[in-house]
C-alpha positions as a Markdown table, in Angstrom:
| # | Residue | x | y | z |
|---|---|---|---|---|
| 1 | Met | -11.2 | 56.9 | -107.5 |
| 2 | Val | -14.8 | 57.7 | -106.7 |
| 3 | Ile | -16.5 | 60.9 | -105.7 |
| 4 | Asn | -19.3 | 61.0 | -103.1 |
| 5 | Lys | -22.7 | 61.0 | -104.9 |
| 6 | Arg | -23.8 | 64.2 | -103.2 |
| 7 | Tyr | -20.9 | 66.1 | -104.7 |
| 8 | Trp | -22.3 | 65.4 | -108.2 |
| 9 | Tyr | -25.4 | 67.3 | -107.1 |
| 10 | His | -23.2 | 70.2 | -106.0 |
| 11 | Ile | -21.8 | 70.2 | -109.5 |
| 12 | Ile | -25.3 | 70.1 | -111.0 |
| 13 | Ala | -26.3 | 73.1 | -108.9 |
| 14 | Val | -23.2 | 75.1 | -110.0 |
| 15 | Leu | -23.8 | 74.3 | -113.7 |
| 16 | Thr | -27.5 | 75.3 | -113.3 |
| 17 | Val | -26.7 | 78.8 | -111.9 |
| 18 | Ile | -24.0 | 79.2 | -114.6 |
| 19 | Val | -26.7 | 78.8 | -117.2 |
| 20 | Trp | -29.2 | 81.0 | -115.3 |
| 21 | Gly | -26.5 | 83.7 | -115.0 |
| 22 | Thr | -26.3 | 83.9 | -118.8 |
| 23 | Thr | -30.0 | 84.3 | -119.3 |
| 24 | Phe | -29.8 | 88.0 | -118.4 |
| 25 | Val | -27.9 | 88.7 | -121.7 |
| 26 | Ser | -30.2 | 86.4 | -123.7 |
| 27 | Thr | -33.4 | 88.1 | -122.3 |
| 28 | Lys | -31.9 | 91.5 | -122.9 |
| 29 | Ile | -31.4 | 90.6 | -126.5 |
| 30 | Leu | -35.0 | 89.5 | -126.9 |
| 31 | Ile | -36.3 | 92.6 | -125.2 |
| 32 | Gly | -34.2 | 94.7 | -127.6 |
| 33 | Cys | -35.8 | 92.8 | -130.5 |
| 34 | Gly | -39.3 | 93.9 | -129.4 |
| 35 | Leu | -40.5 | 91.1 | -127.1 |
| 36 | Ser | -42.1 | 91.9 | -123.7 |
| 37 | Pro | -41.0 | 90.2 | -120.5 |
| 38 | Val | -44.4 | 88.5 | -120.2 |
| 39 | Glu | -44.2 | 87.3 | -123.8 |
| 40 | Ile | -40.7 | 85.9 | -123.3 |
| 41 | Phe | -41.8 | 84.0 | -120.2 |
| 42 | Leu | -44.8 | 82.5 | -121.9 |
| 43 | Tyr | -42.8 | 81.4 | -125.0 |
| 44 | Arg | -40.0 | 79.8 | -122.9 |
| 45 | Phe | -42.4 | 78.0 | -120.5 |
| 46 | Val | -44.6 | 76.7 | -123.3 |
| 47 | Leu | -41.5 | 75.4 | -125.1 |
| 48 | Ala | -40.2 | 73.8 | -121.9 |
| 49 | Tyr | -43.7 | 72.3 | -121.2 |
| 50 | Ala | -43.8 | 70.8 | -124.7 |
| 51 | Gly | -40.3 | 69.4 | -124.3 |
| 52 | Ile | -40.9 | 67.8 | -120.9 |
| 53 | Trp | -44.0 | 65.9 | -122.3 |
| 54 | Ile | -41.6 | 64.0 | -124.5 |
| 55 | Ile | -39.7 | 62.6 | -121.5 |
| 56 | Cys | -42.5 | 62.6 | -118.9 |
| 57 | Pro | -45.9 | 62.0 | -120.6 |
| 58 | Arg | -47.7 | 59.8 | -118.1 |
| 59 | Thr | -49.5 | 60.8 | -114.9 |
| 60 | Leu | -51.6 | 63.9 | -115.2 |
| 61 | Phe | -52.5 | 64.8 | -111.7 |
| 62 | Ala | -51.1 | 64.5 | -108.2 |
| 63 | Asn | -52.3 | 61.9 | -105.7 |
| 64 | Ser | -54.4 | 64.3 | -103.8 |
| 65 | Lys | -56.1 | 67.7 | -104.1 |
| 66 | Lys | -53.7 | 69.1 | -101.5 |
| 67 | Asp | -50.7 | 68.0 | -103.6 |
| 68 | Glu | -52.2 | 69.4 | -106.8 |
| 69 | Leu | -52.7 | 72.7 | -105.0 |
| 70 | Leu | -49.0 | 72.6 | -103.9 |
| 71 | Cys | -48.0 | 72.0 | -107.6 |
| 72 | Ala | -50.1 | 75.0 | -108.6 |
| 73 | Ala | -48.5 | 77.1 | -105.8 |
| 74 | Ala | -45.0 | 76.0 | -107.1 |
| 75 | Gly | -45.9 | 77.1 | -110.6 |
| 76 | Leu | -47.2 | 80.4 | -109.3 |
| 77 | Thr | -44.3 | 81.3 | -107.0 |
| 78 | Gly | -41.4 | 79.9 | -109.1 |
| 79 | Gly | -42.9 | 81.0 | -112.4 |
| 80 | Ala | -45.5 | 83.7 | -112.8 |
| 81 | Leu | -45.0 | 85.8 | -109.6 |
| 82 | Tyr | -41.2 | 85.6 | -109.6 |
| 83 | Phe | -40.9 | 86.8 | -113.2 |
| 84 | Val | -43.7 | 89.4 | -112.9 |
| 85 | Phe | -42.3 | 91.0 | -109.8 |
| 86 | Glu | -38.7 | 91.0 | -111.1 |
| 87 | Asn | -39.4 | 92.3 | -114.6 |
| 88 | Thr | -41.8 | 94.9 | -113.4 |
| 89 | Ala | -39.2 | 96.1 | -110.8 |
| 90 | Leu | -36.7 | 96.4 | -113.6 |
| 91 | Gly | -38.9 | 99.0 | -115.3 |
| 92 | Ile | -39.2 | 101.1 | -112.1 |
| 93 | Thr | -35.9 | 100.9 | -110.2 |
| 94 | Leu | -32.2 | 100.4 | -111.1 |
| 95 | Ala | -31.1 | 97.0 | -112.4 |
| 96 | Ser | -28.4 | 97.0 | -109.7 |
| 97 | Asn | -31.0 | 97.3 | -107.0 |
| 98 | Val | -33.0 | 94.4 | -108.5 |
| 99 | Ser | -29.9 | 92.1 | -108.9 |
| 100 | Leu | -28.8 | 92.8 | -105.3 |
| 101 | Ile | -32.2 | 92.3 | -103.7 |
| 102 | Val | -33.3 | 89.2 | -105.7 |
| 103 | Cys | -30.2 | 87.3 | -104.8 |
| 104 | Thr | -31.0 | 87.6 | -101.1 |
| 105 | Ser | -33.4 | 84.7 | -101.7 |
| 106 | Pro | -31.0 | 82.2 | -100.1 |
| 107 | Ile | -31.3 | 84.1 | -96.9 |
| 108 | Phe | -35.1 | 84.2 | -97.1 |
| 109 | Thr | -35.0 | 80.5 | -97.9 |
| 110 | Ala | -33.0 | 79.8 | -94.8 |
| 111 | Leu | -35.3 | 81.9 | -92.6 |
| 112 | Leu | -38.5 | 80.4 | -94.0 |
| 113 | Thr | -37.1 | 76.9 | -93.6 |
| 114 | Phe | -36.3 | 77.6 | -90.0 |
| 115 | Leu | -39.8 | 79.0 | -89.4 |
| 116 | Phe | -41.6 | 76.1 | -91.1 |
| 117 | Tyr | -39.3 | 73.3 | -90.0 |
| 118 | Lys | -38.0 | 74.0 | -86.5 |
| 119 | Lys | -35.9 | 70.9 | -86.6 |
| 120 | Glu | -33.6 | 72.5 | -89.1 |
| 121 | Pro | -31.6 | 75.1 | -87.1 |
| 122 | Leu | -29.9 | 78.1 | -88.6 |
| 123 | Arg | -26.2 | 77.0 | -88.5 |
| 124 | Pro | -23.7 | 79.7 | -87.8 |
| 125 | Arg | -21.5 | 78.7 | -90.8 |
| 126 | Leu | -24.6 | 79.2 | -93.1 |
| 127 | Ile | -25.4 | 82.6 | -91.7 |
| 128 | Thr | -21.7 | 83.7 | -91.9 |
| 129 | Gly | -21.2 | 82.3 | -95.4 |
| 130 | Ser | -24.4 | 83.9 | -96.6 |
| 131 | Leu | -23.5 | 87.3 | -95.3 |
| 132 | Val | -19.9 | 87.1 | -96.8 |
| 133 | Ala | -21.4 | 86.0 | -100.2 |
| 134 | Leu | -24.0 | 88.8 | -100.0 |
| 135 | Val | -21.2 | 91.4 | -99.6 |
| 136 | Gly | -19.4 | 89.9 | -102.6 |
| 137 | Met | -22.6 | 89.9 | -104.6 |
| 138 | Ala | -23.1 | 93.6 | -103.9 |
| 139 | Leu | -19.6 | 94.4 | -105.1 |
| 140 | Val | -20.2 | 92.4 | -108.3 |
| 141 | Val | -23.6 | 94.0 | -109.0 |
| 142 | Phe | -22.3 | 97.5 | -108.5 |
| 143 | Asn | -19.1 | 96.7 | -110.4 |
| 144 | Gly | -17.3 | 99.7 | -108.9 |
| 145 | Ser | -20.1 | 102.2 | -109.3 |
| 146 | Phe | -21.7 | 102.7 | -105.8 |
| 147 | Ile | -24.8 | 104.5 | -106.7 |
| 148 | Leu | -27.9 | 103.2 | -104.9 |
| 149 | Gln | -31.1 | 105.0 | -105.6 |
| 150 | Ile | -34.0 | 104.1 | -103.3 |
| 151 | Asn | -37.3 | 103.5 | -105.1 |
| 152 | Pro | -39.8 | 102.0 | -102.6 |
| 153 | Leu | -42.2 | 100.4 | -105.1 |
| 154 | Gly | -39.5 | 98.9 | -107.3 |
| 155 | Asp | -37.4 | 97.7 | -104.4 |
| 156 | Met | -40.5 | 96.2 | -102.7 |
| 157 | Leu | -41.5 | 94.3 | -105.8 |
| 158 | Thr | -37.9 | 92.9 | -106.0 |
| 159 | Val | -38.2 | 91.8 | -102.3 |
| 160 | Leu | -41.4 | 90.0 | -103.3 |
| 161 | Ala | -39.6 | 88.3 | -106.2 |
| 162 | Ala | -36.9 | 87.0 | -103.8 |
| 163 | Leu | -39.6 | 85.8 | -101.4 |
| 164 | Ser | -41.5 | 84.1 | -104.2 |
| 165 | Trp | -38.4 | 82.1 | -105.1 |
| 166 | Ala | -37.8 | 81.2 | -101.4 |
| 167 | Phe | -41.4 | 80.0 | -101.1 |
| 168 | Tyr | -40.9 | 78.0 | -104.3 |
| 169 | Gly | -38.1 | 76.1 | -102.6 |
| 170 | Ile | -40.2 | 75.5 | -99.5 |
| 171 | Ile | -43.0 | 74.0 | -101.6 |
| 172 | Leu | -40.5 | 71.8 | -103.5 |
| 173 | Lys | -39.4 | 70.4 | -100.1 |
| 174 | Gln | -43.0 | 69.2 | -99.4 |
| 175 | Leu | -43.4 | 67.6 | -102.9 |
| 176 | Asn | -40.0 | 66.0 | -103.3 |
| 177 | Gly | -40.7 | 63.1 | -101.0 |
| 178 | Arg | -43.8 | 62.0 | -102.9 |
| 179 | Tyr | -43.2 | 62.6 | -106.6 |
| 180 | Ser | -40.5 | 62.4 | -109.2 |
| 181 | Thr | -38.5 | 65.4 | -110.2 |
| 182 | Leu | -39.8 | 65.2 | -113.8 |
| 183 | Phe | -43.4 | 65.1 | -112.6 |
| 184 | Ile | -42.9 | 68.1 | -110.3 |
| 185 | Thr | -41.1 | 70.1 | -113.0 |
| 186 | Arg | -43.8 | 69.4 | -115.5 |
| 187 | Lys | -46.5 | 70.7 | -113.1 |
| 188 | Val | -44.4 | 73.8 | -112.4 |
| 189 | Phe | -44.3 | 74.6 | -116.1 |
| 190 | Phe | -48.0 | 74.0 | -116.6 |
| 191 | Tyr | -49.1 | 76.1 | -113.6 |
| 192 | Gly | -46.5 | 78.7 | -114.4 |
| 193 | Ile | -48.2 | 79.2 | -117.8 |
| 194 | Val | -51.8 | 79.1 | -116.4 |
| 195 | Thr | -51.0 | 81.6 | -113.6 |
| 196 | Met | -49.2 | 83.9 | -116.1 |
| 197 | Leu | -52.2 | 84.2 | -118.5 |
| 198 | Pro | -54.0 | 86.9 | -116.3 |
| 199 | Phe | -50.8 | 88.9 | -116.4 |
| 200 | Ser | -50.5 | 88.6 | -120.2 |
| 201 | Leu | -54.0 | 90.2 | -120.5 |
| 202 | Met | -52.7 | 93.2 | -118.6 |
| 203 | Asp | -49.4 | 93.4 | -120.6 |
| 204 | Ser | -49.3 | 96.5 | -122.8 |
| 205 | Ala | -47.2 | 94.8 | -125.4 |
| 206 | Thr | -48.8 | 93.1 | -128.4 |
| 207 | Phe | -47.9 | 89.4 | -129.1 |
| 208 | Thr | -46.1 | 89.2 | -132.4 |
| 209 | Pro | -45.6 | 85.5 | -133.4 |
| 210 | Ser | -44.1 | 86.7 | -136.7 |
| 211 | Leu | -41.0 | 87.7 | -134.9 |
| 212 | Leu | -40.3 | 84.0 | -134.1 |
| 213 | Ile | -39.0 | 83.4 | -137.6 |
| 214 | Asp | -36.0 | 85.7 | -136.9 |
| 215 | Pro | -33.0 | 83.3 | -136.3 |
| 216 | Leu | -31.7 | 85.5 | -133.4 |
| 217 | Ile | -35.0 | 85.5 | -131.6 |
| 218 | Ala | -35.7 | 81.8 | -132.2 |
| 219 | Ser | -32.2 | 80.7 | -131.0 |
| 220 | Asn | -32.5 | 82.7 | -127.8 |
| 221 | Leu | -36.0 | 81.4 | -127.1 |
| 222 | Ile | -34.8 | 77.8 | -127.7 |
| 223 | Phe | -31.9 | 78.4 | -125.3 |
| 224 | Leu | -34.3 | 79.9 | -122.6 |
| 225 | Gly | -37.0 | 77.3 | -123.1 |
| 226 | Leu | -35.1 | 74.0 | -123.5 |
| 227 | Ile | -31.9 | 74.7 | -121.6 |
| 228 | Ala | -32.5 | 77.5 | -119.1 |
| 229 | Ser | -36.0 | 76.3 | -118.3 |
| 230 | Leu | -36.4 | 72.6 | -119.2 |
| 231 | Leu | -33.0 | 71.2 | -118.3 |
| 232 | Cys | -32.1 | 73.7 | -115.6 |
| 233 | Phe | -35.4 | 73.3 | -113.7 |
| 234 | Ile | -35.0 | 69.5 | -113.8 |
| 235 | Ala | -31.4 | 69.9 | -112.6 |
| 236 | Trp | -32.2 | 72.4 | -109.9 |
| 237 | Asn | -35.2 | 70.4 | -108.5 |
| 238 | Ser | -33.0 | 67.3 | -108.5 |
| 239 | Ala | -30.3 | 69.2 | -106.5 |
| 240 | Val | -32.9 | 70.5 | -104.0 |
| 241 | Lys | -34.2 | 67.0 | -103.6 |
| 242 | Glu | -30.8 | 65.6 | -102.8 |
| 243 | Leu | -29.1 | 68.4 | -100.9 |
| 244 | Gly | -32.0 | 70.3 | -99.4 |
| 245 | Val | -33.4 | 73.7 | -100.3 |
| 246 | Val | -31.2 | 75.8 | -98.0 |
| 247 | Gln | -27.9 | 74.3 | -99.1 |
| 248 | Thr | -28.8 | 74.4 | -102.8 |
| 249 | Ser | -30.2 | 77.9 | -102.7 |
| 250 | Asn | -26.8 | 79.2 | -101.5 |
| 251 | Tyr | -25.5 | 78.7 | -105.1 |
| 252 | Ile | -27.8 | 81.5 | -106.3 |
| 253 | Tyr | -25.0 | 83.9 | -105.1 |
| 254 | Phe | -23.0 | 82.8 | -108.2 |
| 255 | Val | -25.7 | 84.2 | -110.6 |
| 256 | Pro | -24.5 | 87.9 | -110.6 |
| 257 | Leu | -20.9 | 86.7 | -111.0 |
| 258 | Val | -21.7 | 84.7 | -114.1 |
| 259 | Thr | -23.8 | 87.5 | -115.4 |
| 260 | Leu | -20.9 | 89.9 | -115.0 |
| 261 | Leu | -18.5 | 87.6 | -116.9 |
| 262 | Thr | -21.1 | 86.9 | -119.6 |
| 263 | Ser | -21.9 | 90.6 | -120.1 |
| 264 | Ala | -18.1 | 91.3 | -120.4 |
| 265 | Ile | -17.7 | 88.6 | -123.1 |
| 266 | Val | -20.9 | 89.2 | -125.1 |
| 267 | Ile | -21.7 | 92.9 | -124.8 |
| 268 | Asn | -18.2 | 94.2 | -123.8 |
| 269 | Glu | -19.2 | 95.5 | -120.4 |
| 270 | His | -16.2 | 96.6 | -118.2 |
| 271 | Ile | -15.1 | 94.5 | -115.2 |
| 272 | Thr | -13.5 | 96.5 | -112.4 |
| 273 | Val | -11.1 | 95.5 | -109.6 |
| 274 | Val | -14.0 | 96.0 | -107.2 |
| 275 | Ala | -16.0 | 93.4 | -109.1 |
| 276 | Leu | -13.1 | 90.9 | -109.0 |
| 277 | Phe | -12.9 | 91.4 | -105.2 |
| 278 | Gly | -16.6 | 90.7 | -105.1 |
| 279 | Ser | -16.1 | 87.5 | -106.9 |
| 280 | Ile | -13.6 | 86.4 | -104.3 |
| 281 | Phe | -16.1 | 87.2 | -101.5 |
| 282 | Ile | -18.8 | 85.2 | -103.3 |
| 283 | Leu | -16.5 | 82.1 | -103.6 |
| 284 | Leu | -15.4 | 82.5 | -100.0 |
| 285 | Gly | -18.9 | 82.9 | -98.7 |
| 286 | Val | -20.1 | 79.7 | -100.4 |
| 287 | Tyr | -17.0 | 77.9 | -99.2 |
| 288 | Val | -17.8 | 78.9 | -95.6 |
| 289 | Ala | -21.5 | 78.0 | -95.8 |
| 290 | Glu | -20.6 | 74.6 | -97.2 |
| 291 | Asn | -17.9 | 74.0 | -94.5 |
| 292 | Gly | -15.1 | 74.0 | -97.0 |
| 293 | Phe | -16.2 | 71.6 | -99.7 |
| 294 | Lys | -13.9 | 68.9 | -98.4 |
| 295 | Phe | -13.8 | 66.5 | -101.3 |
| 296 | Arg | -12.8 | 63.1 | -100.2 |
| 297 | Phe | -11.6 | 60.6 | -102.7 |
| 298 | Arg | -11.5 | 56.9 | -102.0 |
| 299 | Ser | -9.4 | 54.5 | -104.1 |
| 300 | Arg | -10.5 | 51.0 | -104.8 |
């Protein structure tokens, strides 16, 4: 029996968001150990960039200045801006607000793709599935506690984070046809670091490299740098290249579900019946958007 090649990329996308869903707990541990969000980002991206040079050390620059600028834009939107907007919002508004709004990026991605590429219509099943998954995501995020406090600045920053990730997907779409996944990912890490440096100068926290000898801090940074960044960005960019940015982005709805389960296992957070219903809605929404995931097996 063989499985259609495209389904492997669906599996890759699912595994990627599973890892990304666990990074919340890992990042929370590092912040509790005294590292700032900007510091965590720089450590993990520097580690990822060093790692990718081992497997992709050749071509330095893109084929044209335009493509090099697109690589810089990918590093800015998918790296520096996304993390700065999201982490700053977490310090201003509720985490539930941030989680809910950030995970609307698949809807922004679909809308931006429709605006930039008119030949890709907004399919009814995609819209319906996205809305169903969004309802489920809200239930998971609130986890039975429906308290939504409006903070215009924090919520607006979170919207900007979601838009940044959506633009990152659009930029990937333009680069994927001309460069390898490894090359694009390496450039994203490099320009993510470069564009984050100005933000690090404004960061009130002091960089403390001595903390890196702590086994707990070192192990979490290795996880974030080599697995959640290096391997997952390569996997995600490969899935986007094969499946398209809109279809792949729909899996982001799984992130709060994974975070919910990880938090319950690692830090003993309570899961309510409402959250379980939300999980069902998320799975149903992705099912509808993907037209049922009708796996077809063919025997030889």
